[in-house]
N, C-alpha and C positions, 0 to 999 in steps of 0.2 A: 443441471437445472439452474436457470437464472430467475431468482425471485426477489421481490422488494416488498417492504412493508411501509405504508404511509399513514401517519397519524396526524389528523388535523385537530389541533387544539384551538382554544379561543384566541391565542396570540400567535403561535408559531405552527408551521406545518413541518413535521419531521419525517425524514426518510432514512431507512437502513435497508441495504440490499446485499444479497449474496450473488455476485455477478462474476462469472468466469473464475470461480474459485476464490474470490476475495471479498472482503467486506467493504462496502462503500456507504457513505453517509452524506446527508445535507440537511440544512435547516434554513427555512425562509419564513417570512411573515405570512400569516394566513390572510386570505382575501375574503372578508366576510360577504361581499356582494356576489362572489362567484368562487367558491372554494376550489373548483377544478383548476383555476389559474394557479393557485398555490401548489397543487399537485404537479402541474406541468413545469413550473419553475423548479420544484424540488428535484424532479427527474433530470432537468437540464443541468442543475448545479452538480448532481452526482454523476453526470455524463452517462446516463442510462438510456439506451436505445430501446424504446418500447417494442420494437420489432423483434428484439432478441430475448424478451422476457417470456417465461413460461407461466408465471403466476404473479399477480399483484394482490397483496392483502391490504385491507383498508379499514381504518377505524376513524370514527368521526363523532363529534358532539352535536351534530345537526339535529338528531331526534330529541335529545334531552333539552337542548336550547329552545327548540320549538315549543316544548311544554312549559319551560320556566318563563319564557317570554310571552306565552299564550298567543302565539302567532300561527296556530294551526289552521286547518281547513274549516269551513262552515259545516258543522257536523250534526247529524241527527242521531237519536237513539230510539230503537224500537224494542219494546219489551212486552211481556205478558200482561194482559188486561188485569188491572188491579195492583200492579207493581210499578207504576210510573215513578214513584218517589223513592224507590230503593236506593238509587244512585245519589240522590240529594241528601237523604237522611244519613247514610253512612253508618258509622258505629257510634254507640252511645257513650263510649269512654272518653274521659278528658285526660289526655296524656300529660299536659302541663297544668297540673292542678292549681298551682299558685301564680300562674301567669294571668294578670288581669286583662291582658290584651289578646288572650288566646282566641282563635277562631277556627271553626271547622274547615275542612278542605272545601274550596269552592269548585263545584263541578265544571269540567271543561265543556260540557254540553248543557245549555240552559233548559229549564223545565218546558218552555214553550216549544222547544225542538225535540221533546221527548214524547213519543207516540206509543199507544197501546194497540195490541192486536188480540183478537179473540183466539185463544189456544191455551192448552194447559197439560203439562206432564206431571206425574208424581215422581218421588225420589227414586223409584225403581225403574223409571223410564217408560211407564205405562201411560197411554193416552187417556186423559180424563175428559178433555174437550178438544174436538177436532179443530184444525186450522181453518179459518174463514178466508178462502182465496179472494173473494170479492173485496174484502177489507184491504188486503195487500195491494191489489190493483189500484184501488182508490188512493191508497197512501202513496204509491209510486207517483201518481199525478201530483199530489200535494207536495211531495219532496221536490219535484221539478219546478213547481211554481215558487217554492221558497228559496230556490237557488242553492240547494244542498249539494255539496261537493263530495261528501263522505258520509257513510252511515254505519253505525254499530248496531248489531242485532244480538240481543242477549235475552233468551227466554228462560223462564224458570225451569230448573232441572234439565237443561239442554245437555249438560255434561253426561247424563245418563242415557239420553236418547236425542240425537240432534236432527231427527227427521224433519221437524217443523222448521228449524233454522235453515236447513239445506233448501227446503222448498221456497222459503222467503228469499233466500239469497239468489236462487235461480230466477225468480220472478223479477226481482229488482234489477239484476244484471241484464235481463232481457229487455226491460223497459228503458234502461239507460246504461248502455255499455261503458260510458265514461265515468260512471259513479264508482267510487272506491268503497267496496262492501267488505266489512269485517264481521265474521260470524264467530261468536264466542267459543264454540267447540273446536274451531280451527286454531285457536290461540291457546286455550287452557281448558282441559277436561277434568275439572275438579270442582267440588262444592265450595261454598262461601260466596253467596250471591253478590254482596257488595264489592268484594275484591275482584271477582270475576267480571262484573260489569265495568268496574274502573279500568281493568286491564284492556278489555275490549274497546272501551271509549278512548283510551290512550292510543291504541293502534290505529283507530279510525281518525283521530285528531291529527296525528303526525303523518299518516299514510300518504296523502297526495304530495306533501312537501318532500318527504324522503324519497318517494318513488320518482318524482321529477328529478331530484338531485342525482340519484343513482343512475337514472336513465341518461342524464347529461354526461355523467362521468364515463359510463360505458360507451356512449357514442363518441366522446372525445378520444378515448383509448382506441376504439375500433377505427376511427378515422386516421389515427396514427399507425394503423395496421398492427395493432396489438393482437397476437395470435393466441395468448394464453388464457388462463382462468382468472376471473375477478371474484375474489372471496372477501367476505365482510366479517369483521370481528364481532362476536356477540357478547352479551353481558355475562354469560355463564363461563367465559374463559375459552370458548371454542370458536371455530369459524363456520360460516355457512355460505352458500352460493348467493350471488347477487340477486337471483330470481326470488329465492326464499326471503331475503332481506326486504325486497320490495313488497312482498305479501305480508310479512310480519315485522315491520320496522320497530315495533315495541321491544323486540328482543335485542336491539342494538343500542338501547338507551345509554349504557355505560361501556360502549365498545372500545373507546379510546383508553380510559383509565385501567381497565382490567388487563390489557396487553402487558403493561409494565409490571403488574403484579405476577403475571405468568412468568415473565422473564426473571423476576426476583426469586421466584420459587425454584426455577431451574438452577440459578446461580447458588442458592442456598444448598440445594442438594449436592451440587458439584463440590462445594466447600465443606460439606459435612456438618452444616449448621442445623441442629434439630428444630429450633424454633426462632423465627425472626419476624421483624415488622418491616414490610415494604412501605417506603415513604416516598411519595412522588409530589414534587412541588413544581408546577409549571407557571405559566403566565397569568392564569385566571383562577385556578383553584389548587388546593393541596389535598392529597389523598393518603390514607393509611389503611393497611390491611394486615391481618395476622396470618402468617404462613407456618404450617407445621409439617415437618418432614418433606418439604418442597412443594406442598399442596396448599393453596389458599382455601379458606373456608367458603363454602357455598351456602347461601341462605335461600330459603323458599319464599321469596318475597322481598320487596324493596319499596321505599317511599320516595318519590321524586319531589324534591322541594322541601324536605324537612319532615321528620317523623310526625310532628303534631298536626300540621296543616297541609301536608303535601298530598300527592296523588298516589294511592297504593297500586302496586304492580305485582301480580301473583305469578311470578316466573322465577326460575332459578337464577340467582345473580351472585357473582363473587362478592363476598362481604367486604365492602369498602365504606369507610367513613370519609366523607368529602365536605370540605368547608371552603368558603369564599375567601381564601387567603393565598394569593399567588403573587408573582412578581409585578403584575399589573394592577393589583388591588389598590383602590383609591383610598388615601387617608383623608379624613375630614373631621371637622370639629362640631360638637353638639352645642346648643345654646349656653351650656355651663362652662364651655372651654375644654371639655374632655375630648381626647383624640380617639378616633375609631378607625379601624382598617377594614375595608370591604363591607359587604360582599360585592358591591359594584366594582367592575373592572374597566380599565381604560382599553382593554382588548388590543387588537393589532392596529387599529386605526381609530383614534390618533396614537394610541400607545402612551408610554411614559413621557413626561415632559422632556426628558433627555433625548428622545428620538428626533426632536426638532420638527414635529408635524403640527405644532400649534396648540398642543394640550397645555393647560395651566394647572392641572390637578396633580399633586404629588402622589406618587405610588411607591410601593416597596422597592422597586428597582431604583428609583430616584434616591431613596434613602440610603441604599447600599452604595450607590455611586458617591454620594456626599460623604459617607463615612470612610471612603477609600477602599471598600471591599470589592469593588468592580473596577477593572482596568478599562478606562474609556477608549484606549487605543487598540485593545485586543478583543473587544466584544464581537462575538460571532467571527472570531479569527481575523478581526480587523475589517470585516465587510461592512460593518455599521459603526460609524463613529458616534460616540455619545457626547452630549453637551452638558458638562458639569454645571455650568453657570445657569442653564435653563432649569435644572433640577433645584438649584439653590433658590432661584426666583420663585418657583412653585411653592417651596417650603415657606419662604418669607411671606408671600401673598396670602396663602390659605391657612397657615398654621401658626406662624410666629406671633402675629398680632393677637388673636384670641387667647393663645396659651401663655404669652409673654416668655416664650422660650427662644433661645438662639437657634440658628439654622441647624447646627450639628446636634444640638440637644433634641430638637424636634425629629430629626432623622433617626437618632438613636431610639427615641420613643416609639416611632413607627415600627422599627425592626423588633423591638422587645414586645410590643403588643401582638405583632404577627406571630412571633415565636410562641407566645403564651397561648394564642388561639390554636396553633397547630399542635402544641403539646396536648391540648384537650382531645384532639382527634386521635393522637397516638394512645392516650390513656383509654379512649373508648374501645380500642381494639385489643387492649392488653389488660389493664387493671380491672376494667368493668367486666371482663370475661374471666376473671379469676387467674390471670397470668401475671406473674411477677416480672416487670420489665428488666430486672437485674439478671434474669435467666434467659434473656433474648439478645439478639443483635439487630441492628437496623441496617437495611440496605436502602441507600438514599440515591435517588436519581431525579430526572427532570432538570430543566434548565436552571432552576433556582434551588433544587433540593440539597445538593452538597454544600451550598452556601449557608444554609440554616440548620442542617442536620445535627451537627455537633452541639449546638446550643440547646436543641430540643432533647438530645440524648442526655446532656448534663441535667436538664430540668427534671427528668423522670428516671435518672440513674440507669440508663442503658450503657453498658460498659464498652461496647464495640460498635463502630460504624463502618460499613463497607460501601465504598463508592466504586461501582463497576466501570469497566471501560465504556466509552461513549455514553456517559450518564445523561447528557442533554438530549439524546435521541433514543434512550433505552426502551421507551414504550414501543417505538416502531420495531426495534430489535425483538421485543417480546412477541410480536405478531408472527415472526418467522419460526417461533417455537410452538405455536398454538395448534392443537389438533382439531380436525373436523369434529364437531359435537352437535348432537341433537337430543333434546330431552322430551320424553313423553310421560303422561300421567293418566291414570284412570282411578276414579273413586271406587273403593271396594271396602264396604263397612261391615264389620261383624266381629264376634268374639273368636279368638284363636281357640281351636278345638271344636268349633261348631259351624265352620264354614262349609258351604256346598262345594265339593271337589270339582264338579262339572263347571260351576260358575267361575271358580278361581282359574281353572285351566283356560276358560274362554277369555278371561281378561288378559292372561299372559299371552295367549295366541294373538289377540287383537293388538297388543302392544308390539309384539314381534313383527307382525305384518306391517304395522305403521312404520316401524324402524327400517325394515327392508325396503319399503316403498320410497321413503325419503332418501335413503342411501342411493337407491337407483336413480332418483331424480337428480341428485347432485353428482352423479358420476363416480360414486365410491364403489370399488370392487367388493363384492360380498365377503370374500375371504380375508379382507383387510379390516373389516369392521368388528369391533368388540361390543357385545351386548351385556350390560350389567344391570341387574334388577335390584330394586330396593323396596322394602316395605315400610310404610309410615305407621309406626306403632305408638301406643300410649296406654297408660293405666286407665281403667274405666273411671270416668269422672273427670279426667283431665281434658283440657282444651286443645293444647298443642302436642305435636308428635315429634318423634325422633326417627330418622330414616336409618334402617338397618339392612345391610346387604343380604340378599337371598339368592341362591343359585337357580331355583326353579319353583314351580307351583307346589311341589310335594312338601316343601318345608312349611307351608301354610295349612296343609290339610292332613298331614300325618303327625309324626312326632316332632313337636316344635320346641323341645327342651333346649336345643342349642341356640335357637332364635331367642328364646326367653332369657337365657344366660347372657347373650350378647347385648340384649336391650338393657337388662339390669346393670350390667357393667358400664355401659355408656351413660345411663341415667345417673349412676353414682359418680362418674367422672365429671359430668356436667353440673350436677346439683348437690353433690355431697351426700346423697342418700339414695337408696333403692327400696321400693316397696315390694319385696319379693313374694309376698303373700297375696298381693292384689291381682285381680284378673287383668288379662292383657287383650286389647282389641286392635284391629287393623282399621285404618281409615282410607289409605290409598296405596297403590302400587306404582312405582316409577320404573322407567327404563331409560338408561343413559347409553346412547350409541356413540362410540368414538372411533376415529380412524387416525392412527398415529401418522405423522408426517414421514414421507419416504426420505426426504433430505434432512440431514442433521448438521449441516455446516454451521448454522448459527450457534448451536449448542457446543459443537466442537471448538468454535472460535472462542467461546467464553473460557475454555480451559487451555487454549493454545499457549505455548511459552511466549512470554513477552519479549518483543524486539524493540528496544528504544531507538528513537531518532538520534541524530547528531546532537552533541551537548549544546545547550543554550545557557548563556551566562545568567546567573541569578540577578534579580533586581531587588531594590529595597525601597519601601515607602512607609509613610505614617498611616496607620490604620486605627480606627476607633473600635474598641471592643465593648467595654462596659462603662467607660467614663468619657464623656464628650470632651472633657478638659484635659484628659491624659491619653492621647493616642500613643500607640506602641510602634516602635520601629520594627517593621515586619519584613521577613524574607519572602520574596516572590519567586516561585519556582515554576518552570515550564514542564508540565506533566509528561508530554510525549518524549522528553529527553531523559526521564528518570529510569535508571537501570533497576533490574530485579534486586530486591533486598535493600534498596535505598531507603534511608530513614530521614524523615522531615519532622523536626521538633517545632512545636508552636512557641511563640506566635509565628504563623506562616500562612501564605496564600498559595495554593497550588492551582495554577491556571491551565486551561486547555481550550481548544477551539470553541466548544459549545457550553462550557460550565466552569465554575470556580468553586474550589473547596476551601473552606475557612477552617484553619487549625488554631485552636485556642492555646494559650500558654499552659504548659504542662501536658498537653496532648502530643501523641507521637503517631505519625502516619508511616506505614511501611508498604512498599510495593511488593505484591505477591508474585509468585512465579508466573502467573497468567496476566499480570499487569493491573490487577485490581488494587485499589487503595484500601488498606486495613488500618483503621484509626483506633488506637487504644485511648479511650476517654478518661481523663483524670477526674474521678468522682470525689467530691469533698465529703 
């Protein structure tokens, strides 16, 4: 099987493929105006003939960028009469209590485009007020006059009984076949009206943009006589068909970043690392995620654009902390002369000043170039020459005057500020979760990840950093290891020990049928799919739940002592205590359907014995580490030529086609049997 993974980031488009039994890679600039051009170029650079590919896996930031830039479709929201303002009101909590400039999430759909329909269900799914078809027909006319491109339908308690939503969806689609219609029960079947409404609105808001993009991509590939499957990376760490992605684009919000974390988990398992932190720094953002026994944490929900004022999304997502600090993050001065880095990025066009495309804004890449940490002649394996003088001019014009710093001092300040910001992201997935960083390792990847990883590890006392093979395109490699996955959920509320057996069995049967139907739609053979059920449990009086695996419905209706013990143990591990005498209740039942990949070449390649290239003579240059006035004479090593067991003592730079690893004084990097760099960090 010939398969490729393509990851489109804000700055670069990366490709890794398993073609004719070998690994191929490429990296090219993203084309913001038409990302499919970047994909075509990456395929050309990797010498991949689309006619010979059996599968193309794709991850993209298009969905999340559409939300962050608020450039989605003109969208309307339809809800139950009397609940028009649920979406705008949101939650009453104030997450940043001491932030004087705190503001609540601004809805993606304005109030004037929020409409009410006469209908009502209760929490049991019983009809209290019948749906008024005449109102729906009249509203369809209004939507057409308003130029609505997409509509979100979210009725009260539709998770319990979606009959009214289905009827409205049928009528709207019949009235306007071009209208993108999102029904809440098709996206998420669980309670919490605000989060459910927000998730539905997100899907509708990005739907037309993502649908059009994926349609162009598929047409482009089919025009090239691509015969295989086009699968899309989803936020839960699995993949889905392009058809499902066009219907549920909200599920691909974090499709790019999670792929690298999946790959880091596989590498950690192969290397026998119990607990590690995946760290990915690209051109636009930096991401961190905690991985335990090779599996990243999955959270039931995510906030796009920051926890305090972002858009809630009630879907399973790999737990990633993401900040606007990447190689292309712009450095700027506030009125008092303080330097800030990000969150705005120079992106792929015009990119850093060093790219020579006319940008005059200094970015993190410019700072690293000025400090001697990037080789201007070897960037992207020599395919893109960098202009050091342009980077220095950008520093001088935008930073040196207001701060009264020299060029190199300003550059060092930029890098140190970026490192401090990224250290906070790593703390958020370790220290804030009760995990001691000294008991973890860091797996660093992304074009800029290895360049900053050791400094961050030193900051929070992580003793070991692993830089995998092909770190600059590692997220694309991770896609080749991701399983097909689909999550389903149904609300089931009640005390354990008093649940109606027939009702519980009906919920499990409904979930199983939904799982089988989706697997069939995506061409997954029934005998290859794994069905795993989980029960969301909590002590009576609690707000949030813990998902505990259950084999079948009988564990909820018969003797649940084993389930009770498992919950108490998990609660104690997470929160340091367990209320063993408290009553236990269930809130939801989940079904996770997965299908493992038939091909494992990518995983095998991670552990294949390393075969170095012909020796390349070391270079030496002056590199600034911690003091702009005292650069250190640094050994420059070409990574592809390093043999197994080779030791590189800092200060040193280990360069390769798509990334550079910075080794500080006192640190030692060793090449593993499989060719990964294992860096022992000197902790003071």
